[in-house]
Residue frames as a rotation matrix with the C-alpha (Angstrom) as fourth column:
MET 1
0.798 -0.231 -0.556 135.87
-0.123 0.841 -0.527 -98.68
0.590 0.489 0.643 -59.52
LYS 2
0.826 -0.558 0.081 138.51
0.066 0.238 0.969 -100.38
-0.560 -0.795 0.234 -57.46
ARG 3
0.183 -0.879 -0.441 142.18
-0.742 -0.418 0.525 -100.13
-0.645 0.231 -0.728 -58.32
ILE 4
0.949 0.032 0.315 143.31
0.185 0.750 -0.635 -101.83
-0.257 0.660 0.706 -61.52
LEU 5
0.077 -0.984 -0.162 146.94
-0.358 -0.179 0.917 -102.52
-0.931 -0.012 -0.365 -62.36
LEU 6
0.956 0.095 -0.277 148.08
-0.292 0.273 -0.917 -102.88
-0.011 0.957 0.289 -65.96
ARG 7
0.066 -0.965 0.254 151.12
-0.552 0.177 0.815 -105.00
-0.831 -0.194 -0.521 -66.66
GLU 8
-0.276 -0.245 -0.929 152.65
-0.935 0.294 0.200 -106.92
0.224 0.924 -0.310 -69.53
THR 9
0.838 0.543 0.058 151.32
-0.545 0.826 0.140 -110.43
0.028 -0.149 0.988 -69.96
THR 10
-0.339 -0.899 0.278 153.59
-0.877 0.409 0.253 -113.36
-0.341 -0.158 -0.927 -69.20
PRO 11
-0.589 0.096 -0.803 153.49
-0.447 0.789 0.422 -116.94
0.674 0.607 -0.421 -70.51
GLU 12
-0.941 0.202 -0.272 152.03
0.339 0.596 -0.728 -117.96
0.015 -0.777 -0.630 -67.16
ASP 13
-0.613 0.739 -0.280 148.97
-0.476 -0.628 -0.616 -115.75
-0.631 -0.244 0.736 -67.85
ALA 14
-0.810 0.264 -0.524 147.76
-0.470 0.242 0.849 -117.85
0.351 0.934 -0.072 -70.81
PRO 15
-0.679 0.615 -0.401 145.38
0.652 0.756 0.056 -120.04
0.338 -0.223 -0.914 -68.72
ALA 16
-0.427 0.521 -0.739 143.85
0.509 -0.538 -0.672 -116.97
-0.748 -0.663 -0.035 -67.04
LEU 17
-0.699 0.157 -0.697 143.40
-0.571 -0.710 0.412 -115.23
-0.431 0.686 0.587 -70.40
ALA 18
-0.810 0.398 -0.431 141.67
-0.090 0.642 0.762 -118.30
0.579 0.656 -0.484 -71.83
ALA 19
-0.597 0.600 -0.532 139.50
0.800 0.394 -0.453 -118.61
-0.062 -0.696 -0.715 -68.72
LEU 20
-0.550 0.394 -0.736 138.36
-0.062 -0.899 -0.434 -115.01
-0.833 -0.193 0.519 -69.14
LEU 21
-0.742 0.265 -0.616 137.36
-0.663 -0.151 0.734 -115.72
0.101 0.952 0.287 -72.76
GLU 22
-0.806 0.451 -0.382 135.42
0.407 0.892 0.194 -118.78
0.429 0.001 -0.903 -71.61
ARG 23
-0.441 0.642 -0.627 133.27
0.683 -0.213 -0.699 -116.44
-0.582 -0.736 -0.345 -69.50
LEU 24
-0.293 0.301 -0.907 132.48
-0.465 -0.874 -0.140 -114.36
-0.835 0.381 0.396 -72.60
PRO 25
-0.493 0.062 0.868 130.75
0.521 0.820 0.238 -116.86
-0.697 0.569 -0.436 -74.94
GLU 26
0.653 0.738 -0.169 128.80
0.334 -0.480 -0.811 -114.06
-0.680 0.473 -0.560 -76.66
TRP 27
0.659 -0.486 -0.574 132.11
-0.684 -0.705 -0.187 -112.94
-0.314 0.516 -0.797 -78.20
PHE 28
-0.288 -0.936 -0.203 134.51
-0.958 0.278 0.076 -115.88
-0.014 0.216 -0.976 -78.16
THR 29
0.646 0.477 -0.595 134.15
-0.563 0.825 0.050 -119.46
0.515 0.302 0.802 -79.39
ALA 30
0.866 -0.336 0.370 135.70
-0.065 0.659 0.749 -122.52
-0.495 -0.673 0.549 -77.77
GLU 31
0.587 -0.670 0.454 138.20
0.785 0.334 -0.521 -122.57
0.198 0.662 0.723 -80.65
GLU 32
0.405 -0.428 0.808 139.30
-0.092 -0.898 -0.429 -119.00
0.910 0.100 -0.403 -79.86
VAL 33
0.821 -0.092 0.563 139.70
-0.568 -0.039 0.822 -119.94
-0.053 -0.995 -0.084 -76.20
GLU 34
0.756 -0.548 0.357 142.04
0.436 0.829 0.349 -122.77
-0.487 -0.108 0.866 -77.17
THR 35
0.479 -0.590 0.650 143.93
0.619 -0.298 -0.727 -120.54
0.623 0.750 0.222 -79.60
VAL 36
0.572 -0.252 0.781 144.53
-0.532 -0.838 0.120 -117.99
0.624 -0.484 -0.613 -76.85
ARG 37
0.860 -0.244 0.449 145.67
-0.276 0.517 0.810 -120.76
-0.430 -0.820 0.377 -74.54
ALA 38
0.643 -0.598 0.479 148.14
0.717 0.690 -0.102 -121.94
-0.269 0.408 0.872 -77.22
VAL 39
0.139 -0.627 0.767 149.55
0.837 -0.340 -0.429 -118.68
0.529 0.702 0.477 -78.61
ALA 40
0.896 0.284 0.342 149.04
0.113 -0.889 0.443 -115.87
0.430 -0.358 -0.829 -76.10
ALA 41
0.711 -0.674 -0.202 152.32
0.325 0.060 0.944 -116.69
-0.624 -0.736 0.262 -74.37
ASP 42
-0.148 -0.818 0.555 154.18
0.910 0.107 0.401 -115.94
-0.387 0.565 0.729 -77.61
LEU 43
0.058 0.259 0.964 152.56
0.700 -0.699 0.146 -112.56
0.712 0.666 -0.222 -78.33
PRO 44
-0.936 -0.343 0.079 152.96
0.200 -0.703 -0.683 -109.19
0.290 -0.623 0.726 -76.63
GLY 45
0.031 0.999 0.029 150.08
0.479 -0.041 0.877 -108.17
0.877 -0.013 -0.480 -74.44
LEU 46
-0.739 -0.113 0.664 148.77
-0.457 -0.639 -0.618 -106.33
0.494 -0.760 0.421 -71.44
ALA 47
-0.303 0.648 -0.699 146.76
0.698 0.650 0.299 -107.69
0.648 -0.397 -0.649 -68.55
ALA 48
-0.150 0.370 0.917 144.42
-0.598 -0.773 0.214 -105.75
0.787 -0.516 0.338 -66.29
ILE 49
-0.494 -0.165 -0.853 144.75
0.485 0.763 -0.428 -107.10
0.722 -0.625 -0.297 -62.75
ASN 50
0.495 0.731 0.470 142.37
-0.075 -0.502 0.861 -106.41
0.866 -0.462 -0.194 -59.87
GLU 51
0.170 -0.399 0.901 143.14
-0.917 -0.398 -0.003 -106.02
0.360 -0.826 -0.434 -56.17
ASN 52
0.654 0.101 0.750 142.98
-0.471 0.829 0.299 -109.83
-0.592 -0.549 0.590 -55.78
ASP 53
-0.405 -0.904 -0.135 145.67
-0.588 0.144 0.796 -110.32
-0.700 0.402 -0.591 -58.46
ALA 54
-0.009 0.487 0.873 143.09
0.524 0.746 -0.411 -111.80
-0.852 0.454 -0.262 -60.86
VAL 55
-0.961 -0.246 0.123 143.10
0.214 -0.385 0.898 -111.06
-0.174 0.890 0.422 -64.59
ILE 56
-0.094 0.971 -0.219 139.97
0.364 -0.171 -0.915 -109.02
-0.927 -0.166 -0.338 -65.32
GLY 57
0.908 0.332 -0.256 140.92
-0.123 -0.373 -0.920 -107.95
-0.401 0.866 -0.298 -68.83
PHE 58
-0.079 -0.974 0.210 143.63
0.307 0.177 0.935 -108.23
-0.949 0.138 0.285 -71.43
LEU 59
0.840 0.162 -0.518 144.78
-0.426 -0.395 -0.814 -107.09
-0.336 0.904 -0.263 -74.84
VAL 60
0.050 -0.805 0.592 147.09
0.286 0.579 0.763 -109.16
-0.957 0.131 0.259 -77.04
TRP 61
0.787 0.190 -0.586 148.54
-0.425 -0.523 -0.739 -107.99
-0.447 0.831 -0.331 -80.34
GLU 62
0.436 -0.691 0.576 150.94
0.842 0.540 0.010 -108.81
-0.318 0.481 0.817 -83.15
GLN 63
0.377 -0.417 -0.827 153.67
-0.190 -0.909 0.371 -106.37
-0.907 0.017 -0.422 -84.06
ARG 64
0.516 -0.270 0.813 154.65
0.846 0.309 -0.434 -105.76
-0.135 0.912 0.388 -87.66
LEU 65
-0.563 -0.826 0.025 157.01
0.814 -0.549 0.187 -103.21
-0.141 0.126 0.982 -89.17
ASP 66
-0.847 0.202 0.491 154.27
0.116 -0.831 0.543 -100.94
0.518 0.518 0.681 -90.50
GLU 67
-0.020 0.875 0.484 151.36
-0.709 -0.354 0.610 -101.65
0.705 -0.331 0.627 -88.13
TRP 68
-0.953 -0.098 0.288 150.25
-0.282 0.637 -0.718 -103.50
-0.113 -0.765 -0.634 -85.03
GLU 69
-0.304 0.886 -0.351 147.18
-0.385 0.222 0.896 -105.71
0.871 0.407 0.273 -85.05
ILE 70
-0.364 0.317 0.876 144.97
-0.906 0.098 -0.411 -106.35
-0.216 -0.943 0.252 -82.05
CYS 71
-0.794 0.059 -0.605 144.36
-0.171 0.933 0.317 -110.09
0.583 0.355 -0.731 -81.82
TRP 72
0.007 0.798 -0.603 142.16
0.752 0.394 0.529 -110.16
0.660 -0.457 -0.597 -78.72
ILE 73
-0.824 -0.088 0.560 140.82
-0.335 -0.721 -0.606 -107.67
0.457 -0.687 0.565 -76.26
ALA 74
0.018 0.820 -0.572 138.53
0.391 0.520 0.759 -108.85
0.920 -0.237 -0.311 -73.50
VAL 75
-0.745 -0.111 0.658 137.20
-0.521 -0.520 -0.677 -107.51
0.417 -0.847 0.330 -70.22
ALA 76
-0.875 0.451 -0.175 135.18
0.467 0.691 -0.552 -109.37
-0.129 -0.564 -0.815 -67.60
LYS 77
-0.350 0.815 0.461 131.50
0.644 -0.149 0.751 -108.86
0.681 0.560 -0.473 -68.45
GLU 78
0.480 0.583 -0.656 130.65
0.877 -0.288 0.386 -107.29
0.036 -0.760 -0.649 -65.09
LEU 79
-0.071 -0.605 -0.793 133.27
0.488 -0.714 0.502 -104.59
-0.870 -0.351 0.346 -65.80
HIS 80
-0.317 0.008 0.948 132.13
0.934 -0.170 0.314 -103.64
0.163 0.985 0.046 -69.30
ARG 81
0.296 0.416 0.860 131.72
0.478 -0.844 0.244 -99.91
0.827 0.339 -0.449 -69.90
ARG 82
0.937 -0.025 -0.349 133.83
0.318 -0.357 0.878 -98.96
-0.147 -0.934 -0.327 -66.88
GLY 83
0.778 -0.603 -0.178 137.02
-0.627 -0.767 -0.139 -97.95
-0.052 0.220 -0.974 -68.67
THR 84
0.340 -0.694 0.634 139.15
-0.141 0.629 0.764 -101.10
-0.930 -0.349 0.116 -68.43
GLY 85
0.474 -0.124 0.872 139.19
0.811 0.449 -0.377 -101.68
-0.345 0.885 0.313 -72.19
GLN 86
0.909 -0.129 0.396 140.05
0.084 -0.874 -0.478 -98.03
0.408 0.468 -0.784 -72.81
MET 87
0.648 -0.713 0.268 142.89
-0.598 -0.258 0.759 -98.26
-0.472 -0.652 -0.594 -70.27
LEU 88
0.270 -0.535 0.801 144.31
0.357 0.828 0.433 -101.33
-0.894 0.169 0.414 -72.01
LEU 89
0.598 0.015 0.801 144.04
0.799 -0.079 -0.596 -99.75
0.054 0.997 -0.059 -75.44
ALA 90
0.947 -0.252 0.197 145.55
-0.252 -0.967 -0.027 -96.43
0.198 -0.024 -0.980 -74.28
ARG 91
0.436 -0.830 0.347 148.57
-0.415 0.157 0.896 -98.23
-0.799 -0.535 -0.276 -72.78
MET 92
0.244 -0.328 0.913 149.06
0.718 0.694 0.058 -100.27
-0.652 0.641 0.405 -75.96
LEU 93
0.812 0.116 0.572 148.85
0.521 -0.587 -0.620 -97.09
0.264 0.801 -0.537 -78.07
GLU 94
0.780 -0.625 -0.001 151.61
-0.510 -0.637 0.579 -95.55
-0.363 -0.451 -0.815 -75.92
GLN 95
0.075 -0.770 0.634 153.81
0.057 0.638 0.768 -98.49
-0.996 -0.021 0.092 -76.89
VAL 96
0.481 0.155 0.863 152.81
0.842 0.193 -0.504 -98.18
-0.245 0.969 -0.037 -80.55
ARG 97
0.984 -0.088 0.152 153.80
-0.040 -0.954 -0.297 -94.51
0.171 0.287 -0.943 -80.57
GLU 98
0.498 -0.847 0.188 157.11
-0.530 -0.126 0.839 -95.28
-0.687 -0.517 -0.511 -78.85
SER 99
0.097 -0.441 0.892 157.86
0.470 0.811 0.350 -97.89
-0.877 0.385 0.286 -81.54
GLY 100
-0.671 -0.339 -0.659 157.32
-0.306 -0.684 0.662 -95.35
-0.675 0.646 0.356 -84.31
VAL 101
-0.767 0.491 0.413 154.50
0.641 0.567 0.518 -97.33
0.020 0.662 -0.749 -85.92
LYS 102
-0.919 0.370 -0.136 151.62
-0.372 -0.928 -0.015 -95.17
-0.132 0.037 0.991 -87.15
ARG 103
-0.161 0.905 -0.393 148.74
-0.809 0.107 0.578 -97.63
0.565 0.411 0.715 -87.63
VAL 104
-0.796 0.089 0.599 146.79
-0.355 0.732 -0.581 -100.13
-0.490 -0.675 -0.551 -85.53
ARG 105
-0.453 0.629 -0.632 144.41
-0.637 0.268 0.723 -102.65
0.624 0.730 0.279 -87.11
VAL 106
-0.705 0.305 0.640 141.68
-0.367 0.616 -0.698 -104.84
-0.607 -0.727 -0.322 -85.64
LYS 107
-0.716 0.513 -0.473 139.34
-0.302 0.383 0.873 -107.37
0.629 0.768 -0.120 -87.24
THR 108
-0.769 0.557 0.314 135.87
-0.246 0.195 -0.949 -108.04
-0.590 -0.807 -0.012 -85.89
VAL 109
-0.347 0.753 0.558 132.40
0.840 0.514 -0.171 -109.11
-0.416 0.410 -0.812 -86.94
ALA 110
-0.902 -0.069 0.427 131.11
0.339 -0.725 0.600 -106.74
0.268 0.685 0.677 -89.64
PRO 111
-0.736 0.658 -0.159 128.17
-0.371 -0.589 -0.718 -104.36
-0.566 -0.470 0.678 -89.20
THR 112
-0.439 0.576 -0.690 126.36
-0.741 0.201 0.640 -106.39
0.507 0.792 0.339 -91.87
VAL 113
-0.469 0.233 -0.852 125.75
0.434 0.901 0.007 -108.96
0.769 -0.366 -0.523 -89.11
GLU 114
0.108 0.589 0.801 123.00
-0.581 -0.617 0.531 -107.98
0.807 -0.523 0.276 -86.68
TYR 115
0.297 -0.118 -0.948 124.36
0.674 0.729 0.121 -109.20
0.676 -0.675 0.296 -83.35
GLU 116
0.893 0.250 0.375 124.20
-0.010 -0.820 0.572 -106.86
0.450 -0.514 -0.730 -80.36
PRO 117
0.701 -0.682 -0.209 127.42
0.392 0.123 0.911 -107.95
-0.596 -0.721 0.354 -78.58
TYR 118
-0.220 -0.840 0.496 129.47
0.930 -0.028 0.366 -107.12
-0.293 0.542 0.787 -81.67
ALA 119
0.448 0.385 0.807 127.55
0.544 -0.834 0.096 -103.89
0.709 0.396 -0.583 -82.26
ARG 120
0.989 -0.127 -0.081 128.95
0.005 -0.508 0.862 -102.87
-0.151 -0.852 -0.501 -78.84
THR 121
0.252 -0.951 0.179 132.42
0.691 0.306 0.655 -104.04
-0.678 -0.042 0.734 -79.87
ARG 122
-0.098 -0.259 0.961 132.34
0.929 -0.370 -0.005 -101.93
0.356 0.892 0.277 -83.02
ALA 123
0.789 0.428 0.440 131.00
0.243 -0.876 0.418 -98.95
0.565 -0.223 -0.795 -81.05
PHE 124
0.753 -0.594 -0.283 133.96
0.305 -0.066 0.950 -99.30
-0.583 -0.802 0.131 -78.66
TYR 125
-0.152 -0.871 0.467 136.49
0.897 0.077 0.436 -99.22
-0.416 0.485 0.770 -81.50
GLU 126
0.103 0.259 0.960 134.75
0.749 -0.655 0.096 -96.33
0.654 0.710 -0.262 -83.21
ALA 127
0.964 0.264 0.022 134.62
0.173 -0.690 0.703 -94.34
0.201 -0.674 -0.711 -79.94
CYS 128
0.483 -0.863 -0.150 138.38
0.347 0.031 0.937 -94.93
-0.804 -0.505 0.315 -79.63
GLY 129
0.166 -0.389 -0.906 138.99
-0.594 -0.773 0.223 -93.43
-0.787 0.501 -0.360 -83.07
PHE 130
-0.684 -0.376 0.625 139.10
0.204 0.724 0.659 -96.51
-0.701 0.578 -0.418 -85.30
ARG 131
-0.052 0.667 -0.743 137.49
-0.853 -0.417 -0.314 -96.23
-0.519 0.617 0.591 -88.73
LEU 132
0.504 0.332 0.797 136.01
0.091 0.897 -0.432 -98.99
-0.859 0.290 0.422 -90.84
GLU 133
-0.393 -0.729 -0.561 138.45
-0.602 -0.258 0.756 -99.77
-0.696 0.634 -0.337 -93.65
SER 134
-0.594 0.171 -0.786 136.84
-0.674 0.427 0.602 -102.81
0.439 0.888 -0.139 -95.29
ILE 135
0.188 0.657 0.731 134.25
-0.748 0.578 -0.327 -105.55
-0.637 -0.485 0.599 -95.05
GLN 136
-0.778 -0.420 -0.467 135.03
-0.616 0.659 0.432 -109.05
0.126 0.624 -0.771 -96.27
PRO 137
0.337 0.941 -0.036 131.85
-0.925 0.338 0.173 -111.06
0.175 -0.025 0.984 -96.96
HIS 138
0.965 0.120 -0.235 132.14
-0.076 0.979 0.189 -114.51
0.253 -0.164 0.954 -95.37
GLY 139
0.309 -0.938 0.156 135.59
-0.555 -0.311 -0.771 -113.52
0.772 0.152 -0.617 -94.08
TRP 140
-0.143 -0.324 0.935 135.53
-0.960 0.276 -0.051 -115.57
-0.242 -0.905 -0.350 -90.87
PRO 141
-0.939 -0.322 -0.118 135.89
-0.341 0.910 0.236 -119.38
0.032 0.262 -0.964 -90.92
ASP 142
-0.586 0.782 0.212 132.20
0.424 0.519 -0.742 -119.79
-0.691 -0.345 -0.636 -89.95
GLY 143
-0.362 0.415 0.835 131.14
0.903 -0.068 0.425 -117.66
0.233 0.907 -0.350 -92.94
THR 144
0.540 0.519 -0.663 130.39
0.707 -0.707 0.022 -114.53
-0.457 -0.481 -0.748 -90.93
ASP 145
0.662 -0.276 0.697 131.30
0.385 -0.672 -0.632 -111.20
0.643 0.687 -0.338 -92.55
LYS 146
0.114 -0.749 -0.652 134.57
0.971 -0.056 0.234 -109.70
-0.212 -0.660 0.721 -91.30
ALA 147
0.935 0.094 0.343 135.24
0.165 -0.969 -0.186 -105.99
0.314 0.230 -0.921 -90.76
GLU 148
-0.060 -0.971 -0.233 138.69
0.976 -0.009 -0.217 -104.43
0.208 -0.240 0.948 -90.59
TYR 149
0.962 0.274 0.019 139.06
0.255 -0.915 0.314 -101.23
0.103 -0.297 -0.949 -88.61
VAL 150
-0.018 -0.997 0.079 142.18
0.850 -0.056 -0.524 -99.07
0.527 0.057 0.848 -88.55
LEU 151
0.883 0.099 -0.458 143.47
0.352 -0.785 0.510 -96.31
-0.309 -0.612 -0.728 -86.34
ASP 152
0.269 -0.802 0.533 146.01
0.665 -0.246 -0.705 -93.98
0.697 0.544 0.467 -87.91
LEU 153
0.412 -0.215 -0.885 148.14
0.817 -0.343 0.464 -92.25
-0.404 -0.914 0.034 -85.30
PRO 154
0.995 -0.040 -0.095 149.21
-0.072 -0.932 -0.356 -88.63
-0.074 0.361 -0.930 -85.79
VAL 155
0.452 -0.887 0.090 152.71
0.584 0.218 -0.782 -88.08
0.674 0.406 0.617 -87.13
């Protein structure tokens, strides 16, 4: 793999983040693309940048007093399973630990839904140590079941 730089996102990154989601329609709807375009500039995040200074992945989260929640994580499809997502998550977890927070949460499509792209998403989170905390039937606006995964960090 060629060199990848991780850096904090900036407000100017929002169009590039949205453009990356547009190239991942198996995971992200047009509404999510527009939401990222509108709110990503106001949330903390990390961008993975390639040797051409292009955004090839990102992770955006919300910080709360007792936990951080991953809002979006995305990596260019041609780079899936090459470590970029793990790099982004590992860097975010460094920041979580430094903040003193002990829990990270993420919501995704539940395992009750048979859809291969999200089976891979759940496998990623599980491989990174997240555990399924709950399933909310019809929890997403489109009626799809929602799963909440958590990662408790060691004290």
